[in-house]
N, C-alpha and C positions, 0 to 999 in steps of 0.2 A: 639605520634605515631612516628614511625621511618620513614625515607625517603622512604625506600622500600615499606612500607605499604601504604603510601600516593600515590606513583606511581602505585602500584597495584590497589588501589581503583579507581584512576583516569582512568586507562586503562580499568578497568572493566565497569565503567559507560559509558565511550566512546563507548565501544563495544555494550553494551545493548541499549543505545540511538540510535546509528547508525543503528543497526538492526531493531529497532522499526520504525525509519523514513524511512528506505529502504522498509520495508514491507508495510507500509502505502502508500508510493508513488507508489509501484507496484500495490497494490489493486486499488487505485484511477485511475491509468493510464489504467488499464485493462478494466474498464467499459466504454461502449459507450452509453451515455445517449441520450434520445430524449425527446421532449416536448409532453406529451400526450393530451394537450388541442387543438391540431390541428394546432398549429402555428409552430411546429417543422418540422423535415424532413418527407418526404412522405413515407419512408420505416421504418419498425420496426427495433429496435436495433439488432446488431449482437451479438450472445452470446460471452461471454468472454472466454479466453483460459482455465480458471479454472472452467467454468460453464459447467455442463453436458447438452447435447442436449436433447430436449424433446422427449419422446417416447422411 
């Protein structure tokens, strides 16, 4: 393979993996979890920005 092909492949994988990790981090940060067995917070969780409100 030529040098430009290797650089293109490395840049492409860097972009794809970076976008994957960014999306995963955003999804995990967006959820506000609570413990449903009664030991967690006294209030129910707030809906996430991406979650539709009920009703």
